C-alpha positions as CSV (number, residue, x, y, z in Angstrom):
1,X,131.4,98.0,75.7
2,X,130.6,94.8,77.5
3,X,133.9,95.4,79.6
4,X,132.7,98.7,80.7
5,X,129.3,97.3,81.5
6,X,130.8,94.8,83.3
7,X,132.9,96.9,85.4
8,X,130.6,99.5,86.3
9,X,127.5,97.5,86.8
10,X,129.3,94.5,88.2
11,X,127.4,92.1,85.6
12,X,128.8,89.1,84.3
13,X,129.1,88.6,80.6
14,X,126.1,86.1,80.6
15,X,123.8,89.1,82.4
16,X,125.1,91.5,79.8
17,X,124.2,88.8,76.9
18,X,120.5,88.7,78.2
19,X,120.1,92.4,77.8
20,X,117.9,93.3,74.8
21,X,120.2,96.1,72.5
22,X,117.8,99.1,73.6
23,X,118.4,98.5,77.4
24,X,122.0,97.8,76.9
25,X,122.3,100.9,75.0
26,X,120.3,102.9,78.0
27,X,122.6,101.5,80.6
28,X,125.7,102.4,78.3
29,X,124.4,106.2,78.1
30,X,123.6,106.2,81.8
31,X,127.4,105.5,82.9
32,X,128.6,109.0,81.6
33,X,126.2,111.0,83.8
34,X,126.7,108.6,86.8
35,X,130.0,109.1,86.4
36,X,129.9,112.9,86.0
37,X,127.8,113.4,89.2
38,X,130.5,111.1,91.0
39,X,133.1,113.4,90.0
40,X,131.1,116.7,90.8
41,X,130.5,115.3,94.7
42,X,134.2,114.6,94.7
43,X,135.0,118.0,93.6
44,X,132.6,119.3,96.2
45,X,133.8,117.3,98.9
46,X,137.3,118.5,98.3
47,X,136.2,122.2,98.3
48,X,134.4,121.5,101.9
49,X,136.8,123.0,103.7
50,X,137.2,126.2,102.3
51,X,133.6,127.1,101.9
52,X,131.9,129.5,103.7
53,X,129.6,128.6,106.3
54,X,126.4,129.8,104.5
55,X,127.5,127.4,101.4
56,X,128.6,124.5,103.5
57,X,124.6,124.8,105.4
58,X,123.5,124.6,101.6
59,X,125.5,121.8,100.7
60,X,124.7,119.8,104.0
61,X,120.8,120.7,103.4
62,X,120.9,119.4,99.8
63,X,123.0,116.0,100.8
64,X,120.3,115.8,103.5
65,X,117.2,115.9,101.1
66,X,118.8,113.6,98.9
67,X,119.3,111.1,102.0
68,X,115.7,111.1,103.1
69,X,113.5,108.5,101.1
70,X,110.1,110.3,101.1
71,X,108.4,112.9,102.6
72,X,105.7,112.0,104.8
73,X,101.9,112.7,103.8
74,X,100.4,115.5,105.7
75,X,97.0,113.9,104.8
76,X,94.6,112.1,106.8
77,X,96.2,108.7,108.5
78,X,94.3,105.6,107.2
79,X,93.3,102.9,109.8
80,X,94.4,99.3,108.6
81,X,90.8,98.5,107.6
82,X,90.5,101.6,105.4
83,X,93.9,100.9,103.6
84,X,92.6,97.1,103.2
85,X,89.4,98.4,101.6
86,X,91.2,100.9,99.1
87,X,93.4,97.9,97.9
88,X,91.0,95.7,97.6
89,X,88.9,97.9,95.0
90,X,92.3,97.8,92.6
């Protein structure tokens, strides 16, 4: 288990030993999901040349959405003073 955690996440043995058991298990369980997603992405990339234009467009839009950080708010823009007042109330 330690070897795979070290290889996958790039952690040293000391870093792995510092994890509590619950956290180590959570990271361990995520490896399969991440690897499966990477394999599916590779399949998609390999199939890209044979895809119909409509499917290519859908695929491009999906990756474009995942690449963009967050959608900008459509709400009222705050001034610096208003923002400071909101943050100072916390």
